[in-house]
C-alpha positions as CSV (number, residue, x, y, z in Angstrom):
1,X,187.1,51.9,183.1
2,X,185.2,51.1,186.3
3,X,187.7,48.3,187.0
4,X,190.3,50.9,187.6
5,X,188.6,51.9,190.8
6,X,188.5,48.5,192.4
7,X,191.2,47.9,195.0
8,X,191.6,44.3,194.1
9,X,192.5,45.3,190.5
10,X,195.8,46.5,191.9
11,X,196.7,43.2,193.7
12,X,199.5,40.9,192.7
13,X,201.5,38.1,194.3
14,X,205.2,38.8,194.8
15,X,207.5,36.0,195.7
16,X,209.7,36.8,198.8
17,X,212.8,36.3,196.6
18,X,211.8,39.4,194.6
19,X,211.9,41.7,197.6
20,X,215.2,43.4,197.6
21,X,216.9,43.2,201.0
22,X,220.0,45.1,200.0
23,X,220.8,47.7,197.3
24,X,222.7,47.0,194.1
25,X,226.5,47.0,194.4
26,X,226.5,50.5,192.9
27,X,223.5,52.9,192.8
28,X,223.4,53.1,189.0
29,X,223.8,49.4,188.5
30,X,220.2,48.4,189.3
31,X,218.1,47.2,186.5
32,X,215.9,49.6,184.6
33,X,212.6,48.8,182.8
34,X,211.8,51.5,180.2
35,X,208.1,51.9,179.3
36,X,206.8,54.0,176.5
37,X,203.5,55.5,177.7
38,X,202.2,56.0,174.2
39,X,202.6,52.6,172.6
40,X,203.5,50.5,175.8
41,X,206.8,49.3,174.2
42,X,209.3,48.0,176.7
43,X,213.1,47.9,177.0
44,X,215.1,46.2,179.6
45,X,218.5,47.7,180.5
46,X,220.4,49.2,183.5
47,X,219.9,52.4,185.3
48,X,223.1,54.0,184.1
49,X,221.7,53.8,180.5
50,X,219.0,56.3,181.5
51,X,221.3,59.1,180.2
52,X,220.4,58.3,176.6
53,X,216.7,59.0,177.3
54,X,217.2,62.7,178.1
55,X,217.3,65.6,175.6
56,X,219.0,68.9,175.9
57,X,216.6,71.3,177.5
58,X,214.9,68.8,179.7
59,X,214.5,69.2,183.4
60,X,215.1,66.6,186.2
61,X,213.1,67.3,189.4
62,X,214.4,65.6,192.5
63,X,213.2,65.5,196.1
64,X,215.9,66.6,198.5
65,X,214.3,65.4,201.7
66,X,216.6,63.5,204.0
67,X,215.7,60.5,206.1
68,X,216.5,61.1,209.8
69,X,217.1,58.4,212.4
70,X,213.5,58.2,213.5
71,X,213.5,54.9,215.3
72,X,214.7,55.0,218.9
73,X,215.0,52.2,221.5
74,X,215.1,52.6,225.3
75,X,213.4,51.8,228.6
76,X,210.4,52.9,230.6
77,X,210.6,54.0,234.2
78,X,209.6,50.4,235.1
79,X,212.6,49.1,233.2
80,X,210.5,47.6,230.4
81,X,211.7,47.9,226.8
82,X,210.2,50.6,224.6
83,X,210.5,51.5,220.9
84,X,209.7,55.0,219.8
85,X,209.1,55.9,216.2
86,X,209.2,59.7,215.5
87,X,206.6,60.5,212.8
88,X,208.2,63.9,212.0
89,X,211.4,65.8,212.6
90,X,211.0,67.2,216.2
91,X,210.1,70.9,216.6
92,X,212.9,72.3,218.8
93,X,212.4,74.8,221.7
94,X,214.4,76.2,224.6
95,X,214.8,74.1,227.8
96,X,214.7,75.3,231.4
97,X,218.5,75.3,231.9
98,X,221.5,76.6,229.9
99,X,222.4,74.3,227.0
100,X,219.2,72.2,227.6
101,X,216.9,71.8,224.7
102,X,213.4,70.3,224.3
103,X,211.6,69.2,221.2
104,X,208.0,68.1,220.7
105,X,206.9,65.4,218.2
106,X,204.1,63.0,217.4
107,X,205.3,59.4,217.7
108,X,204.3,55.8,217.7
109,X,205.3,53.8,220.8
110,X,205.7,50.1,221.0
111,X,205.9,48.4,224.4
112,X,204.3,45.7,226.5
113,X,202.0,48.3,228.0
114,X,201.2,51.8,226.7
115,X,203.1,54.4,228.8
116,X,201.0,56.8,230.8
117,X,200.8,60.5,230.4
118,X,203.7,62.1,232.3
119,X,205.9,59.1,232.3
120,X,209.5,59.3,231.2
121,X,211.3,57.2,228.6
122,X,215.1,56.9,228.7
123,X,216.2,56.7,225.0
124,X,220.0,57.2,225.6
125,X,222.4,58.6,228.2
126,X,221.7,62.1,226.9
127,X,218.2,61.7,225.6
128,X,214.9,61.4,227.5
129,X,211.3,61.7,226.4
130,X,208.3,62.6,228.4
131,X,204.8,61.4,227.3
132,X,202.7,64.6,227.0
133,X,199.5,63.2,225.5
134,X,197.9,59.9,224.3
135,X,196.0,60.5,221.1
136,X,192.9,58.5,220.2
137,X,194.4,57.1,217.0
138,X,197.1,55.3,218.9
139,X,199.8,58.0,218.4
140,X,201.5,59.8,221.2
141,X,202.8,63.3,221.7
142,X,206.2,63.2,223.4
143,X,208.7,65.9,224.5
144,X,212.4,65.1,224.0
145,X,214.9,66.6,226.4
146,X,218.7,66.7,225.7
147,X,221.8,68.7,226.3
148,X,223.6,70.5,223.5
149,X,227.2,71.5,223.2
150,X,229.4,73.0,220.5
151,X,229.7,69.6,218.9
152,X,226.3,68.1,219.8
153,X,222.9,69.2,218.6
154,X,219.6,67.4,218.0
155,X,220.7,66.0,214.7
156,X,223.9,64.5,216.1
157,X,222.1,63.1,219.1
158,X,219.4,61.4,216.9
159,X,222.2,60.0,214.7
160,X,224.0,58.6,217.8
161,X,221.0,56.9,219.4
162,X,218.5,56.5,216.6
163,X,218.3,54.1,213.6
164,X,217.3,54.7,210.0
165,X,213.6,53.5,209.8
166,X,213.7,50.9,207.1
167,X,210.4,49.7,205.7
168,X,209.0,46.5,207.4
169,X,209.7,44.4,204.4
170,X,213.4,44.8,204.8
171,X,214.7,42.4,207.5
172,X,217.5,43.5,209.8
173,X,217.9,41.2,212.8
174,X,220.5,43.4,214.4
175,X,219.2,46.8,213.3
176,X,220.2,49.0,210.5
177,X,223.7,48.7,209.1
178,X,226.4,51.2,208.1
179,X,225.4,50.4,204.5
180,X,221.8,51.3,205.2
181,X,222.7,54.7,206.7
182,X,224.5,55.5,203.4
183,X,222.4,53.8,200.8
184,X,218.9,54.4,202.2
185,X,219.5,58.1,201.4
186,X,219.8,59.9,198.1
187,X,223.1,61.6,197.2
188,X,221.3,65.0,197.1
189,X,219.4,64.6,200.4
190,X,219.9,67.9,202.4
191,X,216.7,68.6,204.2
192,X,216.0,66.4,207.2
193,X,212.3,65.4,207.7
194,X,211.4,62.1,206.1
195,X,210.8,58.8,207.8
196,X,211.1,56.9,204.5
197,X,213.4,57.6,201.5
198,X,212.0,58.8,198.1
199,X,213.4,55.6,196.7
200,X,213.4,56.4,193.0
201,X,216.2,58.8,193.8
202,X,218.4,56.1,195.3
203,X,219.6,55.0,191.9
204,X,221.3,58.3,191.1
205,X,225.1,58.7,191.8
206,X,226.9,62.0,191.6
207,X,228.7,60.8,188.5
208,X,225.4,59.8,186.8
209,X,223.9,63.3,187.6
210,X,227.0,64.9,186.1
211,X,226.6,62.8,182.9
212,X,222.9,63.9,182.6
213,X,223.9,67.5,183.2
214,X,226.5,67.3,180.4
215,X,223.6,66.5,178.0
216,X,222.2,69.9,178.6
217,X,219.7,68.7,181.2
218,X,219.0,70.9,184.2
219,X,218.2,69.6,187.7
220,X,216.1,71.3,190.3
221,X,215.1,70.4,193.8
222,X,211.7,70.3,195.6
223,X,211.0,69.0,199.1
224,X,208.4,66.5,200.2
225,X,209.0,64.9,203.6
226,X,207.8,61.3,203.2
227,X,205.6,60.5,206.1
228,X,204.5,57.3,207.9
229,X,201.2,57.5,206.0
230,X,202.9,56.4,202.8
231,X,202.7,52.9,204.2
232,X,199.1,53.1,205.4
233,X,197.0,50.4,203.7
234,X,194.0,51.3,201.5
235,X,191.0,49.8,203.2
236,X,188.2,50.9,200.9
237,X,187.0,48.6,198.1
238,X,186.4,51.7,195.9
239,X,189.7,53.5,195.8
240,X,188.0,56.8,195.2
241,X,186.7,56.6,198.8
242,X,190.3,56.4,200.3
243,X,191.5,59.3,202.3
244,X,195.0,60.1,201.2
245,X,197.6,61.1,203.7
246,X,199.1,64.6,204.0
247,X,202.8,65.3,203.6
248,X,204.8,68.6,204.0
249,X,206.1,70.1,200.8
250,X,208.2,73.1,199.8
251,X,208.9,74.5,196.3
252,X,211.3,77.4,196.0
253,X,210.8,80.4,193.6
254,X,213.9,79.2,191.8
255,X,212.6,75.7,191.2
256,X,209.1,77.0,190.2
257,X,210.7,79.3,187.6
258,X,212.9,76.5,186.3
259,X,210.0,74.2,185.7
260,X,207.8,76.9,184.1
261,X,210.7,78.0,181.8
262,X,211.5,74.5,180.6
263,X,207.8,73.8,179.9
264,X,207.5,77.1,178.0
265,X,210.6,76.2,175.9
266,X,209.2,72.8,175.0
267,X,211.5,70.7,177.3
268,X,210.3,67.6,179.2
269,X,209.7,67.6,182.9
270,X,211.2,64.4,184.4
271,X,209.9,63.7,188.0
272,X,212.1,61.5,190.1
273,X,209.6,59.5,192.2
274,X,206.0,59.8,193.1
275,X,206.8,62.3,195.7
276,X,208.1,64.7,193.1
277,X,205.0,64.1,191.0
278,X,202.6,64.9,193.8
279,X,204.5,68.0,194.8
280,X,204.8,69.4,191.2
281,X,201.2,68.7,190.3
282,X,199.9,70.0,193.7
283,X,201.7,73.3,193.1
284,X,200.5,73.7,189.5
285,X,197.7,76.3,189.3
286,X,194.7,76.4,187.0
287,X,196.7,78.2,184.4
288,X,199.3,75.4,184.3
289,X,202.0,77.4,186.1
290,X,203.9,75.9,189.0
291,X,203.8,78.2,192.1
292,X,206.4,78.6,194.8
293,X,205.4,77.9,198.4
294,X,205.1,75.4,201.2
295,X,202.4,73.6,203.1
296,X,200.6,70.2,203.3
297,X,200.0,68.2,200.2
298,X,197.0,66.0,200.1
299,X,196.8,65.5,196.3
300,X,195.4,62.1,195.5
301,X,196.3,60.9,192.0
302,X,194.5,57.8,190.6
303,X,193.3,56.7,187.1
304,X,191.4,59.5,185.4
305,X,193.7,62.2,186.6
306,X,195.0,64.6,184.0
307,X,198.6,65.5,184.5
308,X,199.2,69.2,184.2
309,X,203.0,69.5,184.4
310,X,204.8,66.2,184.7
311,X,205.8,64.5,181.4
312,X,207.9,61.5,182.5
313,X,208.3,59.5,185.7
314,X,211.2,57.6,187.2
315,X,210.0,55.3,189.9
316,X,210.5,51.9,191.7
317,X,208.1,48.9,191.9
318,X,205.4,49.6,194.5
319,X,203.4,47.5,197.0
320,X,200.2,45.9,195.9
321,X,197.0,47.9,196.4
322,X,198.9,51.0,197.4
323,X,198.2,54.6,196.5
324,X,201.6,54.8,194.8
325,X,200.5,52.1,192.4
326,X,197.3,54.1,191.7
327,X,199.5,57.1,190.8
328,X,201.7,55.2,188.4
329,X,198.6,53.6,186.8
330,X,197.2,57.1,186.2
331,X,200.2,57.8,184.0
332,X,200.6,54.5,182.3
333,X,197.3,52.7,182.5
334,X,196.3,50.2,185.1
335,X,196.0,47.1,183.0
336,X,199.2,47.7,181.1
337,X,201.0,48.4,184.4
338,X,199.8,45.3,186.1
339,X,200.8,43.1,183.1
340,X,204.2,44.8,183.2
341,X,204.6,44.0,186.9
342,X,203.8,40.4,186.3
343,X,206.4,40.2,183.6
344,X,209.0,41.9,185.8
345,X,208.4,39.4,188.5
346,X,208.9,36.5,186.1
347,X,212.1,38.2,184.9
348,X,213.5,38.4,188.4
349,X,213.3,42.2,188.9
350,X,213.9,43.3,192.5
351,X,211.0,45.1,194.1
352,X,210.4,47.9,196.6
353,X,212.8,50.4,198.3
354,X,216.2,48.7,197.5
355,X,214.9,47.2,194.2
356,X,215.1,48.0,190.6
357,X,213.6,51.0,188.7
358,X,211.3,51.8,185.9
359,X,210.9,54.9,183.8
360,X,207.7,55.9,182.0
361,X,208.3,58.3,179.2
362,X,207.1,59.3,175.8
């Protein structure tokens, strides 16, 4: 329907009380809304009950990206405060002295005045940044400089001085907490590179994954490093005119073969999150086979898209007028999904990153 391509058709009003500020007491204790994509029947339960939905021979595909401490605070040469948001995991290179390392990365900088090219930012006793280039879109290329030892590397230095970059709708007056560092990360996160968590995966505990495995369900990993662009607003009235952001992906030969084998044997492919959906569908060729490889994914899924590989989706509740909402609508139907969102609001479901989950399955 033409209405599916109007941005305003994906708008809804969410009371502030429905925006989850903290995770559930335990990962698998969040609520779960089960949607049947064939007849639109609904069931309200809790996430730990998801085990019953799987059949032996199914495959769970998870995104193993790891959120790194991308938000740094410091001072300019003038003494003014500065906030640096690293938009990707820094590319490391050798420094000019023994044990010195440098790393280049595109960033966003927030300060009273934009730093000049060549200026230095002090981000910690052992971490400096030099502004290399001011980009026309407001972004900045910086070069980090730091000392490494047997016990300190880039990862530990970022962990020491950086903060987990929580989304803007989660309020933290005094910065991210110890709880955030643990819970705004999936239990299977191993590959640093994301500036936002693939939040559908936050509901899985190790015990829950074990229970799913005992049902004869395999689990395989892909990588999509969630970028800052995932929060970029859609500004075109016709959503078909929107330019989707690109994100780095990687699919191993082992994972590609696992997906293809399960499909061949009649099992269901369960994608954990929209990131897994985009990766799997992007890497599926014209013959319906998932290929191994890596690169930049710019797949834009909206109503009218024909899914080639993914059968079922586990996801969270998404922001109004967002590309993630378009993707879920492509699988379930926009009108039915928006009606479901309204019901979920009225029933007190918790929305967004730390919120509750839904599963769309057949």
